[in-house]
N, C-alpha and C positions, 0 to 999 in steps of 0.2 A: 538106196543102198550106198551111193557115193558118200553121203554124209555119215553113214554108219562106219564105213571104212576110215573116214577121217577121224572119227572118235577113237577107233582102235589104234590108229597110228599115234594120235596124241597121247593116249594112255601109255603105249609102249615107250615113247620117247621121253615124255615128261613125268610120267607117274608109274615107274617100273613096279612099284608095290601094288598097283591096281587103283582104279578110280571108278566112280559110278558113271555109267554112260547112259544118257537119256536121249532118245530120238523123239522130239516133240513135234506133233502135227496138230493142225487145227480142224481136221476133218475126220469124223469117225469112219467114213467110207474108205479113205486112204489108209487109215490106221489098221482097218480090218485086214488088209492085204498083208501087213507085217505082223499080224497076230494069229493068223490062221494056220493052215497046213502047208503053205508054200515052202519051197526051199529057202526063200529069203527069211521067212518067219522063223524057220528052224535055225538058220545061221545066226540070226539076232539073238535067239534064246541061248544057243550054244556059246556065244561070245559075251553073254551077259549084258546085252544092250536092251534097256527097257524102252517100251513104246508107250508114250503118253499122248493124250489128246488135251489140248488147252483151249478153253473157250475164249473167244475174242469178241469184243463189242462189234455189232453189225457194221458200223462205219469203218472200223479197221479192216474187217473182212472185205468190204467193198473196195477199199484202197488197195488191198493185196490183189484182188481179182483184176483191177485196172492195171496194176503193175505187171501181172503175169501176161495179160493181153499184149502189152507193149513189148515184153520180152520175146514173145513167140511170133512176131510179125515176119 
């Protein structure tokens, strides 16, 4: 949600006429939370934030997982 709020701020400051806002995730499970019936999903729809899943090569996914483990130590 923090990233979605950043998208809304950038739109308001830099693109007052509106801009396409895409929250890109690499995991269907994570995306489901933002597409379902939660208040977060409803807020994203209300503010026009699209939720997309992008497929990444397995080696890239592995490097991301390693970086995430380092971040949360």
